[in-house]
C-alpha positions as CSV (number, residue, x, y, z in Angstrom):
1,M,126.1,73.9,104.0
2,E,126.0,76.6,101.8
3,K,122.4,76.8,100.9
4,F,121.4,76.3,105.4
5,F,124.0,78.9,106.1
6,K,124.3,81.2,102.8
7,L,127.8,81.3,103.2
8,K,128.6,83.2,99.8
9,E,126.1,85.6,100.8
10,R,127.5,86.6,103.4
11,K,130.9,86.4,102.0
12,T,132.5,83.7,104.2
13,N,133.6,80.3,104.0
14,V,133.9,77.3,106.4
15,G,137.2,77.6,106.8
16,T,136.6,81.5,108.0
17,E,134.1,80.6,109.8
18,F,136.4,77.6,111.7
19,R,138.7,80.2,113.4
20,A,136.0,82.5,114.1
21,G,134.2,80.1,115.9
22,L,138.0,78.8,117.6
23,T,138.4,82.3,118.2
24,T,134.8,83.1,120.4
25,F,135.6,79.4,122.4
26,F,138.9,81.1,123.2
27,A,137.4,84.0,124.4
28,M,134.8,82.8,126.7
29,V,135.8,79.4,127.8
30,Y,137.0,81.1,130.9
31,I,133.3,80.8,132.0
32,L,133.3,77.1,132.6
33,M,135.8,77.6,135.3
34,V,134.6,81.2,136.8
35,N,130.7,79.9,136.9
36,A,131.9,76.4,138.6
37,G,134.2,77.9,141.1
38,M,131.5,80.7,141.8
39,F,129.0,78.6,142.6
40,A,131.2,75.4,144.2
41,D,133.1,78.0,146.5
42,P,131.5,81.4,146.5
43,F,133.8,83.2,149.4
44,G,137.1,81.4,147.8
45,D,137.6,80.0,151.4
46,G,136.9,76.4,150.3
47,T,133.2,76.7,152.2
48,N,130.3,75.1,149.8
49,V,127.5,77.0,150.8
50,L,124.9,75.7,148.0
51,G,126.1,72.3,148.1
52,V,127.1,71.5,144.5
53,S,130.3,70.0,143.2
54,Y,132.9,71.9,141.1
55,G,132.8,68.9,138.4
56,A,128.7,69.3,138.5
57,M,128.4,73.0,137.8
58,Y,131.3,72.5,135.2
59,I,129.2,70.1,132.7
60,A,126.4,71.8,133.8
61,T,127.7,75.0,132.2
62,A,129.4,73.3,129.4
63,I,126.1,71.7,128.4
64,S,124.2,74.9,128.9
65,A,127.0,76.8,126.8
66,I,126.9,74.0,123.8
67,I,122.5,74.1,123.5
68,G,122.3,77.7,123.6
69,T,124.8,78.1,121.0
70,V,123.5,75.8,118.6
71,L,120.2,77.6,119.0
72,I,121.6,80.5,117.7
73,G,123.7,79.6,115.4
74,L,120.9,76.9,113.6
75,L,117.9,79.0,114.5
76,A,119.1,82.8,113.6
77,N,122.1,81.8,111.7
78,L,124.5,84.2,113.7
79,P,127.9,84.1,114.4
80,L,127.1,84.5,118.7
81,A,127.6,81.8,121.5
82,Q,125.7,81.4,124.8
83,A,126.6,80.4,128.0
84,S,125.9,81.4,132.0
85,G,125.9,85.1,131.8
86,M,128.3,87.0,134.3
87,G,126.5,89.3,136.3
88,L,123.3,87.0,136.5
89,N,125.4,84.2,138.1
90,A,126.3,86.3,141.0
91,F,122.9,87.4,141.6
92,F,121.8,83.9,141.8
93,V,124.8,82.7,144.3
94,Y,125.0,85.4,146.1
95,T,121.7,87.7,146.3
96,V,119.3,84.6,146.0
97,C,121.1,82.1,147.6
98,V,123.6,83.7,150.4
99,G,121.5,87.0,150.9
100,M,117.8,85.8,150.5
101,G,118.4,82.1,151.9
102,F,117.2,80.4,149.1
103,T,118.4,76.8,148.4
104,Y,120.5,76.4,145.2
105,A,117.3,73.9,143.8
106,N,115.0,76.9,144.7
107,A,116.7,79.7,143.0
108,L,116.7,77.5,139.8
109,V,113.3,78.0,139.4
110,F,113.3,81.4,139.1
111,I,115.4,80.8,136.4
112,L,112.9,78.7,135.0
113,I,110.2,81.0,135.5
114,D,113.0,83.5,133.4
115,G,113.1,81.5,130.7
116,L,109.1,80.6,130.5
117,I,108.5,83.9,130.9
118,F,110.9,85.3,128.3
119,I,109.6,82.7,125.4
120,L,106.1,83.6,126.0
121,L,107.0,87.5,125.6
122,T,109.2,86.7,122.6
123,A,106.4,84.7,121.1
124,T,104.2,87.1,121.7
125,K,106.6,90.1,121.1
126,L,105.6,91.5,124.4
127,R,109.3,91.9,125.3
128,Q,109.7,95.3,123.6
129,K,106.6,96.8,126.3
130,I,108.8,95.7,129.3
131,F,112.2,97.0,127.6
132,E,110.3,100.3,126.9
133,A,108.9,100.2,130.7
134,I,112.1,100.6,131.9
135,P,114.0,104.0,131.9
136,S,117.0,104.7,129.7
137,A,119.0,105.6,132.6
138,V,118.4,102.4,134.9
139,R,118.7,100.2,131.7
140,I,121.7,101.6,130.8
141,A,123.3,101.6,134.8
142,I,122.0,98.0,135.5
143,P,125.0,96.2,133.7
144,A,127.5,98.7,135.1
145,G,126.1,98.4,138.2
146,I,126.3,94.7,138.5
147,G,130.1,95.2,136.7
148,L,131.2,96.9,139.8
149,F,129.3,94.0,142.0
150,I,131.4,91.1,140.1
151,A,134.4,93.2,140.7
152,F,133.8,93.4,144.0
153,L,133.2,89.6,144.2
154,G,136.6,89.0,142.6
155,L,138.5,91.6,144.7
156,Q,137.1,90.1,147.9
157,N,137.8,86.2,146.4
158,A,141.4,87.3,146.0
159,G,141.7,88.7,150.0
160,L,142.4,92.5,148.3
161,V,139.0,93.2,150.1
162,K,138.1,92.2,153.4
163,A,135.8,93.1,156.1
164,D,136.3,95.2,159.0
165,P,134.8,95.8,161.9
166,S,135.2,99.7,161.5
167,T,134.9,100.9,158.2
168,G,133.2,97.9,156.7
169,V,136.0,97.0,154.3
170,T,139.4,97.6,154.2
171,L,142.7,96.8,151.8
172,G,143.7,92.8,152.3
173,S,147.2,93.6,154.1
174,F,150.4,93.2,152.5
175,N,152.4,93.8,155.3
176,L,155.5,90.8,155.5
177,L,156.2,91.5,158.8
178,D,152.8,91.5,160.0
179,T,151.8,87.8,159.8
180,T,149.1,88.2,161.9
181,N,147.0,90.2,159.6
182,S,148.5,89.4,156.4
183,G,149.8,85.9,156.7
184,G,153.1,86.6,155.6
185,W,153.8,85.9,152.2
186,A,152.0,82.8,151.5
187,G,148.8,85.0,152.6
188,I,150.0,88.2,150.3
189,M,151.0,85.7,147.5
190,P,147.3,85.0,146.0
191,M,146.8,89.3,145.9
192,V,150.0,89.6,144.1
193,V,148.8,86.7,141.5
194,T,145.6,88.2,140.7
195,I,147.1,91.7,140.6
196,V,149.5,90.6,138.4
197,A,146.8,88.3,135.9
198,F,144.3,91.2,135.9
199,L,146.7,93.5,134.6
200,A,148.2,90.7,132.3
201,I,144.7,90.7,131.1
202,A,144.2,94.1,130.0
203,I,147.5,94.6,128.6
204,M,146.8,91.3,126.2
205,A,143.4,92.6,125.4
206,K,145.2,96.3,124.7
207,R,147.2,94.8,122.4
208,G,144.5,92.6,120.5
209,V,145.4,89.0,121.8
210,K,142.4,87.2,121.5
211,G,141.8,85.2,124.3
212,A,143.1,87.7,127.0
213,V,141.3,86.5,129.7
214,L,141.8,82.8,129.2
215,W,145.3,83.3,128.9
216,G,145.2,85.4,131.9
217,I,143.7,83.0,134.5
218,L,145.9,80.2,132.8
219,G,149.0,82.3,133.3
220,G,148.0,83.6,136.6
221,A,147.2,79.8,137.3
222,A,151.1,79.2,136.2
223,L,152.1,81.8,138.0
224,Y,150.6,80.7,141.1
225,Y,152.0,77.2,141.5
226,L,155.9,79.0,140.9
227,L,155.5,81.2,143.6
228,G,154.4,78.3,145.7
229,L,157.7,77.4,146.0
230,T,158.8,80.5,147.9
231,A,155.6,80.2,150.6
232,P,156.7,77.7,153.0
233,G,154.2,74.5,153.1
234,F,152.7,75.8,150.2
235,Y,152.9,72.2,148.5
236,E,152.2,70.1,152.0
237,N,149.4,72.1,152.8
238,L,147.9,71.7,148.5
239,N,144.9,69.8,148.4
240,I,144.6,68.1,144.6
241,S,141.9,65.4,144.0
242,M,142.3,64.7,140.4
243,D,139.3,62.8,139.8
244,S,138.3,60.9,136.2
245,P,136.5,63.2,134.0
246,F,133.5,61.3,134.1
247,Q,133.2,61.8,137.8
248,A,132.0,65.4,136.5
249,F,129.3,64.0,135.1
250,A,128.3,61.6,137.7
251,D,128.3,64.9,140.4
252,F,126.2,66.4,137.3
253,G,123.5,63.6,137.5
254,T,122.8,63.6,141.2
255,Q,123.6,67.0,142.2
256,S,122.5,69.4,139.3
257,F,120.7,68.0,136.2
258,A,116.8,68.6,137.3
259,K,117.1,69.3,140.9
260,V,114.4,72.3,139.7
261,F,111.8,69.7,139.6
262,T,113.0,67.1,142.6
263,E,113.6,69.9,145.1
264,G,113.0,73.3,143.5
265,F,109.3,73.9,144.6
266,D,110.4,73.1,148.1
267,F,110.6,76.3,149.8
268,S,110.2,75.3,153.4
269,N,113.8,76.3,154.4
270,F,112.7,79.6,153.1
271,L,109.2,79.5,154.8
272,A,110.4,78.9,157.9
273,T,111.3,82.5,158.6
274,H,109.0,84.4,156.2
275,D,105.1,84.2,155.4
276,V,103.6,83.2,151.9
277,T,103.0,86.7,150.8
278,N,106.4,87.5,151.5
279,L,107.5,84.3,149.3
280,I,105.4,85.3,146.7
281,L,106.6,88.8,146.1
282,V,110.1,87.3,146.0
283,I,109.3,85.0,143.9
284,V,107.7,87.6,141.5
285,T,110.0,90.7,142.1
286,T,113.2,88.2,141.6
287,S,112.1,86.4,138.8
288,L,111.5,89.7,136.9
289,A,114.8,91.1,138.1
290,F,116.4,87.5,136.1
291,L,114.1,88.6,133.5
292,M,115.3,92.3,132.8
293,V,119.0,91.8,133.0
294,D,118.9,88.9,130.9
295,M,116.6,90.5,128.2
296,F,118.6,93.9,128.1
297,D,121.9,91.9,128.5
298,T,120.8,90.3,125.2
299,M,119.5,93.0,123.4
300,G,122.7,95.0,124.1
301,T,125.0,92.2,123.4
302,L,123.2,91.2,120.1
303,Y,123.0,94.9,118.5
304,G,127.0,95.1,119.6
305,A,127.7,92.1,117.9
306,C,126.2,92.5,114.6
307,S,127.2,95.8,114.2
308,R,130.7,94.8,115.1
309,G,130.6,92.6,112.3
310,D,128.8,94.6,109.8
311,L,126.0,92.4,110.2
312,L,122.7,95.0,110.9
313,T,119.7,95.2,107.9
314,A,119.4,98.1,106.1
315,E,117.2,99.3,108.7
316,G,119.8,99.0,111.7
317,E,117.7,96.0,113.3
318,V,119.4,92.7,114.3
319,P,119.2,90.2,111.8
320,N,116.7,87.0,112.6
321,V,116.1,89.1,116.4
322,N,112.9,87.3,117.5
323,K,114.8,83.6,116.1
324,A,117.9,84.9,118.3
325,M,116.1,85.9,121.4
326,M,114.0,82.9,121.3
327,A,117.3,80.9,121.4
328,D,118.5,82.8,124.0
329,A,115.0,82.0,126.2
330,I,115.1,78.5,125.1
331,A,118.7,78.2,126.5
332,T,117.8,79.6,129.9
333,T,114.8,77.3,130.3
334,T,117.3,74.7,129.7
335,G,119.9,76.2,131.9
336,A,117.8,75.6,134.8
337,V,116.7,71.9,134.1
338,C,121.0,71.5,133.6
339,G,121.4,73.2,136.7
340,T,122.9,76.6,135.9
341,S,122.2,80.3,136.1
342,T,120.8,82.3,133.3
343,V,122.0,81.6,130.0
344,T,122.2,84.6,127.7
345,T,124.4,85.9,124.6
346,F,128.3,86.5,125.5
347,V,129.8,90.3,124.3
348,E,133.1,87.5,123.3
349,S,131.4,86.6,120.9
350,S,132.4,89.7,118.8
351,A,136.0,88.3,118.7
352,G,134.7,86.0,116.7
353,V,132.8,88.4,114.5
354,V,136.0,90.6,114.2
355,E,137.7,87.4,113.1
356,G,135.3,87.0,110.1
357,G,132.4,84.6,111.7
358,R,129.4,86.7,109.6
359,T,127.2,82.9,109.6
360,G,125.8,80.3,112.7
361,L,128.6,77.8,111.5
362,S,130.9,79.5,113.7
363,S,128.4,79.3,116.3
364,V,128.5,75.2,115.8
365,F,132.2,75.0,115.5
366,T,132.3,77.2,119.1
367,A,129.2,74.2,120.4
368,I,131.9,71.7,119.5
369,F,135.1,72.8,121.0
370,F,132.6,72.9,124.3
371,C,132.0,69.5,123.7
372,V,135.4,68.4,123.7
373,A,136.1,71.0,127.1
374,M,134.1,68.7,129.0
375,F,136.4,66.3,129.6
376,L,138.7,68.5,130.8
377,S,137.6,69.2,134.1
378,P,140.2,68.0,136.1
379,V,142.5,70.1,134.7
380,A,140.2,72.8,135.1
381,Q,140.0,72.2,138.8
382,L,144.0,73.0,139.3
383,I,142.9,76.6,138.7
384,P,143.3,78.6,141.7
385,G,140.3,81.4,143.1
386,C,143.2,84.1,142.8
387,A,143.1,83.4,138.9
388,T,139.6,83.1,138.2
389,A,139.4,86.5,140.7
390,A,141.3,88.4,137.9
391,A,138.9,87.3,135.6
392,L,135.8,88.7,137.2
393,I,137.6,92.1,137.9
394,Y,138.3,92.3,134.2
395,V,134.6,91.9,133.3
396,G,133.3,94.2,135.9
397,V,135.6,96.6,133.9
398,L,133.9,95.8,130.2
399,M,130.8,95.9,132.0
400,I,130.8,99.5,133.3
401,N,131.5,100.7,130.0
402,G,128.2,101.8,129.2
403,V,128.2,104.5,131.7
404,K,129.4,107.3,129.4
405,N,125.9,107.1,127.8
406,I,124.2,108.3,130.7
407,F,123.1,111.7,130.3
408,W,125.0,112.7,134.1
409,D,123.9,116.8,133.7
410,N,120.4,115.7,133.8
411,L,119.6,114.8,137.9
412,S,116.4,113.0,136.7
413,S,118.7,110.1,134.5
414,A,122.0,110.9,136.3
415,V,120.5,110.0,140.2
416,P,118.5,107.2,139.4
417,A,121.8,105.3,137.1
418,F,123.8,106.2,139.8
419,L,121.5,104.9,142.7
420,T,121.3,102.1,140.5
421,M,125.1,101.3,139.8
422,T,125.9,101.8,143.6
423,M,123.2,100.0,145.6
424,M,124.5,97.0,144.1
425,P,127.6,96.3,145.2
426,F,126.9,98.6,148.6
427,T,123.8,96.1,149.5
428,Y,125.6,92.8,148.1
429,N,121.5,92.8,146.0
430,I,120.9,93.4,143.0
431,S,117.4,93.6,142.7
432,Y,118.1,96.3,145.5
433,G,119.9,98.3,142.6
434,I,117.1,98.1,140.7
435,A,114.8,99.2,142.5
436,F,116.4,102.2,144.2
437,G,116.7,103.4,140.7
438,L,113.4,102.7,139.2
439,L,111.8,104.8,142.4
440,S,114.3,107.5,142.4
441,Y,113.2,108.2,139.0
442,I,109.5,108.1,139.4
443,V,110.2,110.5,142.5
444,I,112.2,112.8,140.8
445,N,110.1,113.5,137.7
446,L,107.2,113.1,139.5
447,F,107.7,115.9,141.6
448,S,109.1,117.6,138.6
449,G,106.3,118.2,136.9
450,K,106.9,115.4,134.6
451,G,104.5,112.6,136.0
452,K,102.5,112.3,132.1
453,Q,105.8,111.1,131.0
454,I,106.2,107.9,133.0
455,R,104.8,105.1,131.2
456,V,102.0,102.9,133.1
457,G,104.5,99.8,132.6
458,T,107.3,101.6,134.8
459,W,104.5,102.6,137.8
460,I,103.8,98.6,137.9
461,I,107.3,97.2,137.3
462,T,108.6,100.0,140.7
463,A,105.2,99.1,142.4
464,L,106.5,95.5,142.2
465,F,109.5,96.5,143.8
466,A,108.7,98.8,146.4
467,A,106.4,96.1,147.5
468,M,110.0,93.7,147.5
469,L,111.7,96.4,149.7
470,L,108.7,96.8,152.0
471,L,107.4,93.8,152.7
472,T,110.0,91.1,152.4
473,H,113.5,92.8,153.7
């Protein structure tokens, strides 16, 4: 291990790497519950829109996390972990499947294309060209917009934000006396749990508690069942199925694994209401959107985590960056085969780095803990949607952090950034946010006499998104 991971060179040891791996695991294990819940019950009302079970997605998420985390640890020797990315999973479920009308298996094709192109771009080092083609304002605004989108989803799943025929959306009713709209205390209680769990996560994170998101989810679940004692009929109407953990593996084998090959390329459902030209354009632009978000998210996380652990090279670069990106690309491709959305490097890895993780050995330990977690799926199913909704809202807070780096005094940056961020939650579509951001950037700069500053790659990518808007929506 010393020779392979270079423990002494990086001033660490097996014990420190073990603690760092455990810390990272606790910081990000919530993804198993949140991702499984998002796919199996997108709207928190028990409706299985995608046709894949909680158990199947729990195992798919765990296996892809194990593979991705081991890869980045062994290939790049970095103390980082990977799993299905927040934001990218929402894009998969709510934009591609619910919004565009693609099946679960169809959407996996986009993930497969994303991963294969990512591998190609990393191997040929062309990824930097695409990275540079996206204006910095749009690049920074993408994760912020996704953060708003995720928070919006969490608020909806908790019932805090509801549809309204006159205003579009409104606050969920807290009126104990108006049982028609609020459902009384039984309807209000889940919203209270979400608010308490969200604030608890924020307080614990502020106080430096490791795994604050996980503890917030578990605490919210405990509070939910405790307050259930005060809601008449709560336990009588509670439908809990404690299947064997091996049932989740069985569901994974029949509902998720290799679905991208057995059913993914059957686009008859989409072609029933669209023509082939629309299909081709959507495949190109959607795969490109997945790819861009994946690359920007990975690059930002790699740099942020490594800088926090003083792991950057003398030139300020991420060590073994190409190997790290290749690990991410392979993990995404593997995730598509397993049946989950884009796998990416988790920002929560920074928790392990702060704990002292300096090598890929901590990643190997994190992967081992995920292996153990695979057999806890029945327990994970006890987590209510109102508890995981708190995690979604909190992740939204974390992802919007980058807006401070946008030059708001410069309209050629402010307007594209603003449109990128706001159009994502307002249109329920991440692709539309990127499209409006790019289009506004080109128009403003073109008519401000700065057309020569626009890169050729920016024109090409913007043209693809413009075609998507004009021909497919």
